[in-house]
Structures are given as C-alpha cells and as structure tokens.
C-alpha positions, 0 to 999 in steps of 0.5 A: 145214659145207660152208662151213668145209671149203671155207674150211679147204681155201683156207687149206691150199692156199697152204701147199702152193704156198709149200713147193714154191716155196721148195724150188725157190729153193735147188736141191740142185745149187747147194749141190753145185757152188759152190766145190767141187773135182773131180779126174780121174786118167787116164793119157793117152799113157801118162803119168799125168795129173791134171786138177782143176776148181774151180767158182768160181761158178754160171757160172765154173769153172777147169780145171787140169792138174797136172804137173811136165812139159808133160803133156796132161790131160783134154780135151787141155788143157795148163795152165790154162783159165777156162771159163764154163758153164750148168747145168740140173738135173744137166747142165752145158754148157761149152766146154774147149779149144775143145770142146763139153763136156756134163757129168752130176752124179751124187753125187760124180762128174761125167762129161763127154762131148765129141767129139774128132776124131769120137770120143766120149770121157768123162772122169770126175771125182770130188769132192774132200772 
C-alpha cells in the first residue's frame, strides 16, 4: 500500500512544477504592457498638456507630447522621444529627457517617479482603452 501511495505522490509532483513554470512563462505584465497606449493630462506652467506613452515592444517605448504649440509635456519633454526600458514585475526603469525614471504599474495606471533638480516628481498615466 505504501508503495502505491509513494508512486501516486511521485506522479502528482511533476504536475505541480509544470503548472508553476507555465504561469511564469507568460507573465501578466507582458500582456499589460506590449502595444498599449497611456496618457497623462496635466497643467504644466499654466498650460494644459497631454503626454502619451506607447509601449512598442518589451524593451522600447515612445513618449510623445501632443500640442499645437511648443508646449512642454511630462518629464519636461518637448516633442517626441524613443526610449528603452527594462521591466521587473510591475516596475519599469527608463531614461526620459535625460532623467532616470522609475514607473510602477497598478491596474490601468502607471506612476512614474523622477528627480528634477533635486525635487521628486510623480507623473500619473492612465491606460487608453
């Protein structure tokens, strides 16, 4: 009887590891990030601004300031910038407009944090649906 119980346990054990491994192969964050668009609506220097981020792959993103004038957007950016980023779980690390930026993804929002002349700033983007 013991022999059969041990064999049964040995047969079930690999299934536990397979299910854990397969869930790690396709992390939820990959599905959230790739080919998604995010927007920030802020008033910067008294002027309404819209900045969009488009994640084009698992390592590249585009940051665009939408304006009809030469307005400044989030991160002090004026225009368009292509950036590389790395991701670890729900944390993103990148450099935007020569600033080291850390992003935290929570549901349909990404909060980016960076230092601007010694002042910590947060910029919140929401997912465009």
